[in-house]
C-alpha positions in Angstrom: -16.7 -36.0 12.2 -14.4 -34.2 9.8 -16.7 -34.9 6.9 -19.7 -33.5 8.8 -17.7 -30.4 9.8 -16.6 -29.7 6.3 -20.2 -30.4 4.9 -21.6 -27.7 7.3 -18.7 -25.3 6.4 -19.2 -25.8 2.7 -22.9 -25.1 3.0 -22.1 -21.7 4.5 -19.6 -20.9 1.8 -21.9 -22.1 -1.0 -24.9 -20.2 0.3 -22.9 -16.9 0.6 -21.2 -17.0 -2.8 -24.4 -17.9 -4.7 -26.2 -14.8 -3.4 -25.7 -12.1 -6.0 -26.6 -9.2 -3.6 -24.0 -10.5 -1.1 -21.4 -10.7 -3.8 -22.1 -7.1 -4.8 -21.6 -6.0 -1.2 -18.6 -8.2 -0.4 -16.4 -7.7 -3.5 -17.8 -5.3 -6.1 -18.5 -2.4 -3.7 -15.1 -2.3 -1.9 -13.3 -2.8 -5.2 -15.2 0.1 -6.8 -14.5 2.4 -3.9 -10.8 1.6 -3.8 -10.5 2.1 -7.6 -12.3 5.4 -7.6 -10.2 6.7 -4.7 -7.0 5.5 -6.3 -7.8 7.2 -9.6 -9.0 10.4 -7.8 -5.9 10.9 -5.7 -3.2 8.9 -7.6 -3.9 9.6 -11.3 -3.6 7.2 -14.2 -0.5 5.2 -15.0 2.9 4.9 -13.5 5.7 6.5 -15.5 7.8 9.6 -14.7 6.1 13.0 -14.8 8.6 15.6 -15.9 8.7 18.9 -14.0 9.5 21.7 -16.4 8.4 25.1 -17.7 7.6 26.3 -14.2 6.3 29.9 -14.7 8.3 32.3 -12.6 8.2 36.1 -12.3 11.4 38.0 -11.3 11.6 41.6 -10.0 15.2 42.7 -9.7 15.5 45.9 -7.8 19.2 45.5 -7.0 21.1 48.6 -7.8 24.5 46.9 -7.3 27.4 47.5 -5.0 29.7 50.5 -4.8 32.3 48.8 -6.9 30.0 47.8 -9.7 28.9 44.2 -9.0 25.2 43.4 -9.3 24.3 40.1 -7.8 20.7 40.4 -8.8 21.8 39.8 -12.4 23.1 36.4 -11.4 19.5 35.4 -10.7 18.3 37.0 -13.9 21.0 35.2 -16.0 20.4 31.9 -14.2 16.6 31.8 -14.8 16.3 33.9 -18.0 19.7 33.9 -19.7 20.9 37.0 -21.4 18.9 40.1 -20.1 18.2 43.5 -21.4 19.7 45.2 -18.4 23.2 44.0 -19.1 25.0 42.6 -16.1 28.2 44.4 -15.2 31.2 42.1 -14.8 33.3 42.3 -11.6 36.1 43.3 -13.9 36.5 44.8 -17.3 37.8 41.5 -18.7 37.6 38.0 -17.5 38.9 35.8 -20.3 39.9 32.9 -18.0 36.2 32.5 -16.8 35.0 32.4 -20.4 37.6 29.8 -21.4 36.8 27.6 -18.4 33.1 27.9 -18.9 33.4 26.9 -22.6 35.5 23.9 -21.7 33.2 22.7 -19.0 30.0 23.2 -21.0 28.5 20.3 -22.9 25.4 18.3 -23.6 24.4 15.9 -20.9 21.1 14.0 -21.4 20.7 13.4 -17.7 20.6 17.1 -16.8 18.1 19.9 -17.3 19.1 23.5 -17.4 17.1 26.2 -15.6 16.0 27.5 -18.9 14.2 24.2 -19.5 13.0 23.8 -16.0 11.5 27.2 -15.6 9.7 29.7 -17.8 10.9 32.9 -16.1 10.1 36.4 -17.1 11.5 39.8 -16.0 8.4 41.3 -14.4 8.4 44.9 -15.4 5.8 47.5 -16.1 5.0 46.2 -19.6 4.3 42.6 -18.3 2.2 44.0 -15.5 0.1 46.2 -17.9 -0.4 43.2 -20.3 -1.9 41.2 -17.4 -4.2 44.0 -16.4 -5.3 44.6 -20.0 -6.1 40.9 -20.5 -8.1 40.9 -17.2 -5.8 38.3 -15.8 -5.4 40.4 -12.7 -7.1 43.5 -11.4 -5.1 46.7 -11.6 -3.3 47.3 -8.3 -3.5 50.5 -6.4 -0.7 53.0 -6.8 1.3 54.6 -9.6 1.7 52.2 -12.6 5.3 51.2 -12.9 6.2 51.9 -9.3 7.8 49.3 -7.1 4.7 48.9 -5.0 2.5 48.6 -8.1 4.8 45.9 -9.7 5.1 43.9 -6.5 1.3 43.9 -6.0 0.7 42.9 -9.6 3.2 40.1 -9.5 1.8 38.7 -6.2 -1.7 38.8 -7.7 -0.5 36.9 -10.7 1.1 34.3 -8.4 -2.2 34.0 -6.4 -4.3 33.3 -9.4 -1.9 30.7 -10.8 -0.4 32.7 -13.7 3.0 32.2 -12.1 4.1 29.6 -9.6 6.4 32.0 -7.7 7.7 35.5 -7.6 11.4 36.1 -6.9 11.9 39.6 -5.5 15.5 40.9 -5.1 15.8 43.9 -2.9 17.6 47.1 -4.0 20.4 46.8 -1.4 21.1 43.1 -1.9 24.5 43.5 -3.6 25.5 46.3 -1.3 24.8 44.2 1.9 26.2 41.0 0.5 29.4 42.4 -0.9 32.7 42.3 0.9 34.8 45.3 0.0 38.1 45.7 1.8 38.1 48.8 4.0 35.0 50.2 2.3 32.5 47.5 3.3 34.4 44.9 5.4 31.3 43.4 7.1 28.7 41.3 5.2 25.2 42.3 6.3 22.1 40.2 6.7 19.8 40.4 3.7 17.8 38.0 1.6 15.8 37.3 -1.5 12.0 37.0 -1.2 10.3 34.0 -2.8 6.4 34.4 -2.9 4.9 31.1 -4.1 1.5 29.7 -4.9 0.3 27.4 -2.1 -1.5 25.2 -4.6 1.8 24.2 -6.3 3.8 22.9 -3.5 6.4 20.8 -5.4 7.1 23.4 -8.0 7.3 26.2 -5.4 9.7 24.1 -3.3 11.9 23.6 -6.4 12.1 27.3 -7.1 12.8 28.1 -3.4 15.6 25.6 -3.3 17.2 27.0 -6.4 17.0 30.5 -5.1 18.4 29.4 -1.8 21.3 27.6 -3.6 22.2 30.7 -5.6 22.0 32.9 -2.6 24.2 30.6 -0.6 26.7 30.5 -3.4 26.9 34.3 -3.5 27.3 34.4 0.3 29.9 31.7 0.3 31.9 33.6 -2.4 32.0 36.8 -0.4 32.9 34.9 2.8 35.8 33.3 0.8 36.9 36.8 -0.4 36.7 38.1 3.2 38.7 35.2 4.5 41.4 35.6 1.8 41.9 39.3 2.4 41.9 38.6 6.2 44.6 36.1 5.8 46.7 38.5 3.6 46.3 41.2 6.2 47.4 39.0 9.0 50.4 37.6 7.1 51.6 40.6 5.1 49.9 43.7 6.5 47.4 46.3 5.3 49.7 47.7 2.5 49.9 44.3 0.8 46.2 43.8 1.2 45.6 47.1 -0.5 47.8 46.2 -3.4 46.0 42.9 -3.8 42.6 44.6 -3.7 43.6 46.9 -6.5 45.1 44.2 -8.6 43.1 43.6 -11.8 44.2 39.9 -12.0 43.1 39.3 -8.4 39.7 40.8 -9.0 39.3 38.8 -12.2 40.1 35.6 -10.3 37.3 36.3 -7.8 34.9 37.2 -10.6 35.0 33.6 -11.8 33.1 32.5 -8.7 30.2 34.8 -9.6 30.1 34.5 -13.3 26.7 33.0 -14.4 28.3 31.4 -17.5 30.9 29.6 -15.3 28.4 28.5 -12.6 25.6 27.3 -14.8 23.0 25.6 -12.7 21.5 22.3 -14.0 18.9 19.9 -12.5 19.7 16.2 -12.5 16.4 14.4 -13.1 16.2 11.0 -11.3 13.5 8.4 -11.3 12.3 7.0 -8.0 11.7 3.3 -8.2 10.1 0.9 -5.7 7.8 -2.0 -5.4 4.8 0.4 -5.7 6.3 3.3 -7.6 3.3 5.5 -8.2 0.7 7.2 -6.1 -2.2 5.1 -7.5 -0.5 1.8 -6.4 0.2 3.2 -2.9 -3.4 4.4 -2.5 -4.8 1.1 -3.9 -2.9 -0.8 -1.2 -3.9 1.5 1.7 -7.5 2.1 0.7 -8.0 -1.3 -0.8 -6.8 -3.3 2.2 -8.7 -1.2 4.7 -11.9 -1.3 2.6 -11.5 -5.1 2.2 -11.3 -5.6 5.9 -14.2 -3.2 6.6 -16.6 -5.1 4.3 -15.3 -8.4 5.6 -16.4 -7.4 9.1 -20.0 -7.3 7.8 -19.6 -10.7 6.0 -18.3 -12.3 9.2 -21.1 -10.9 11.3 -23.9 -11.8 8.8 -22.5 -15.4 8.7 -22.4 -15.9 12.4 -25.7 -14.2 13.0 -27.4 -16.5 10.5 -27.3 -19.1 13.3 -29.8 -16.9 15.2 -32.1 -17.1 12.2 -31.6 -20.9 12.0 -32.6 -21.2 15.6 -35.7 -19.0 15.1 -36.6 -21.2 12.0 -35.9 -24.4 14.0 -33.3 -25.5 11.5 -30.6 -25.6 14.2 -32.8 -27.7 16.5 -33.3 -30.3 13.8 -29.5 -30.4 13.3 -29.0 -31.0 17.0 -31.4 -34.0 16.9 -29.0 -35.8 14.5 -26.1 -37.9 15.9 -23.8 -34.9 15.5 -22.1 -33.2 18.5 -23.0 -29.6 19.3 -19.3 -28.6 18.9 -19.1 -30.1 15.4 -22.2 -28.0 14.3 -20.8 -24.8 15.8 -17.3 -25.4 14.6 -18.5 -26.2 11.1 -20.5 -23.0 10.9 -17.7 -20.9 12.3 -15.1 -22.5 10.0 -17.4 -21.8 7.1 -17.5 -18.1 8.1 -13.7 -18.0 8.4 -13.3 -19.6 4.9 -15.9 -17.2 3.5 -14.1 -14.1 4.9 -10.7 -15.5 3.8 -12.0 -16.1 0.3 -13.5 -12.6 0.1 -10.2 -11.1 1.1 -8.2 -13.1 -1.4 -10.6 -12.3 -4.2 -10.3 -8.6 -3.4 -6.5 -8.8 -3.3 -6.4 -10.4 -6.7 -8.9 -7.9 -8.2 -7.0 -4.9 -6.8 -3.8 -6.3 -8.2 -5.4 -6.6 -11.7 -6.7 -3.0 -11.4 -3.3 -1.7 -10.3 -1.6 -3.6 -13.1 -4.1 -2.2 -15.6 -3.5 1.4 -14.5 0.3 1.0 -14.6 0.3 -0.7 -18.0 2.2 -3.8 -16.8 1.6 -6.7 -14.4 2.6 -5.5 -10.9 2.4 -7.2 -7.5 1.1 -4.2 -5.6 1.1 -6.2 -2.4 4.8 -7.0 -2.7 6.7 -10.0 -3.9 6.8 -11.9 -0.6 3.7 -14.0 -1.2 4.3 -16.1 1.9 4.0 -13.1 4.2 1.0 -11.9 2.2 -0.6 -15.2 2.8 0.2 -15.1 6.6 -1.4 -11.6 6.8 -4.5 -12.8 5.0 -4.9 -15.7 7.5 -4.3 -13.5 10.5 -6.7 -10.9 9.1 -9.4 -13.5 8.4 -9.0 -14.8 11.9 -9.3 -11.3 13.5 -12.3 -10.4 11.4 -14.1 -13.6 12.1 -13.3 -13.4 15.8 -14.9 -10.0 16.0 -18.0 -11.3 14.2 -18.2 -14.2 16.7 -17.8 -11.8 19.7 -20.6 -9.6 18.5 -22.8 -12.5 17.9 -22.1 -13.8 21.4 -22.9 -10.5 23.0 -26.1 -10.0 21.1 -29.2 -11.8 22.4 -31.1 -11.4 19.2 -30.3 -10.7 15.5 -31.9 -7.3 15.8 -29.5 -6.3 18.6 -26.5 -7.3 16.6 -27.8 -5.6 13.4 -28.1 -2.4 15.4 -24.8 -2.1 17.1 -22.7 -4.3 14.8 -22.5 -1.6 12.0 -21.7 1.0 14.6 -18.7 -1.0 15.8 -17.6 -1.7 12.3 -17.7 2.0 11.3 -15.9 3.0 14.5 -13.1 0.5 13.7 -12.9 1.8 10.1 -12.6 5.4 11.3 -9.8 4.5 13.7 -8.1 2.3 11.2 -8.0 4.8 8.3 -10.5 3.2 6.0 -12.1 6.5 5.1 -9.0 8.3 3.8 -7.5 9.9 6.9 -5.0 8.4 9.3 -5.2 9.0 13.1 -2.1 8.8 15.3 -0.9 5.2 16.0 -1.7 5.5 19.7 -5.4 5.8 18.7 -5.4 3.8 15.5 -3.8 0.8 17.2 -7.1 0.0 18.9 -8.5 -1.0 15.5 -7.7 -4.4 13.9 -8.1 -2.6 10.5 -5.1 -0.5 11.2 -2.9 -3.5 11.9 -4.0 -5.3 8.7 -3.6 -2.2 6.6 -0.2 -1.4 8.1 1.0 -4.9 7.4 -0.1 -4.8 3.7 1.4 -1.4 3.3 4.8 -2.5 4.6 4.8 -5.6 2.4 3.9 -3.4 -0.6 6.9 -1.2 0.3 9.2 -4.1 0.3 9.5 -4.4 4.1 9.1 -7.6 6.0 9.1 -6.5 9.6 5.4 -7.3 10.3 5.8 -9.8 13.2 4.0 -7.4 15.6 1.1 -7.0 13.1 0.7 -10.7 12.8 0.8 -11.3 16.5 -1.7 -8.6 17.3 -4.1 -9.8 14.6 -3.8 -13.5 15.5 -4.1 -12.9 19.3 -7.1 -10.5 18.9 -8.8 -12.9 16.6 -8.2 -16.0 18.8 -9.3 -14.2 22.0 -12.5 -12.7 20.5 -13.3 -16.0 18.8 -13.1 -18.0 22.1 -14.9 -15.4 24.2 -17.6 -15.1 21.6 -18.0 -18.8 21.2 -18.4 -19.3 24.9 -21.0 -16.5 25.1 -22.8 -17.8 22.0 -22.9 -21.4 23.3 -24.4 -20.3 26.6 -27.2 -18.6 24.7 -28.1 -21.9 23.1 -28.1 -24.0 26.2 -31.8 -24.2 26.1 -31.8 -25.6 22.6 
């Protein structure tokens, strides 16, 4: 009986994989779709892509505080370096800051200064006019060189991609941020405007984070000054606090906290590594697994529905006249469908691995290194796909009925399972066996092994649909 069962199953596998048109649908088409999507949304290759030379425009309207400090110049010095406007120190001389800054400076290959990270310009009337003359932007309304004119021009340059972001420092920034004993003892709420291009999310977020870090540092420094003078007042009285405020050495010590040379900002570039370390590999796993299951659904249905054609051509009746039990014939055909689907999935997994390795320039197991769990997911997926094919064949009374609503069911499951590039909430996607298979493959590719629920859902779904479909299908052949 086993030899007969295997002979029938082998006939199904052989017939399928010797049909060139079926091979094109089963393997070449999903492989091509997955590769195109991976290249379109993931790009070529896998190495690090440096983020540098981010174009930034800075408008500094800060007029400084009443005691001479101009915090707007900290942003200018951090992003541009030495500026034309000449920042005023918080004191006439701060040799200690210069000495410490010189001692702490040095070349570190793992860091990147803001000068290398960004390509910032002081956006003034000359820069705005050059953009208008080059027809890069349209001339804004208003008086050329006015604050409104410059801001409108800079925003337009950000919108068309000339700059990634505009940093706008208000004129009263230093005045509101500064703590001045007795003269301005309360730090007021203020902020720096960052206007970014929505099409450059990563670069814009980097600039916003840097500006936020500088702003927080200035605020923290002034809070520290306020707390220090408050403690002096509480402990020694207003007279001592006044003497401290007028002390040149005391002012110089606080100046170090705001000196751009002393607080040079650098960016530490790190590589993010993982089992699938680039976007192309991740997309190949997600799209490739879902497309493989989607096309496997058609393979399973065509294989099971071929029994309807054999009945119509009297091939099945002739088999039943032989000394072979009905269950052996049905089991052999269904086992052949399962092996065909499983072989199709394995071939696609191998082909996608080769494509991913070729794009990354080195052999990479994009499905993860746990080959045992990968094999279990393949078996569970093959059972679930074959079970659905059996169920549809059992529900359909004729091949024409199955060919009508079968593709509708497959496309519906593909939409729910994320096979077309968008993912629905899990509460909805969970109704599709494609979701459970794709999720299992994605977890394995990410180095995770907690896929027990996925295996259970796929195996139980497949077994139940297989049995129900077999019962319904067998009843339809009682007259044979």
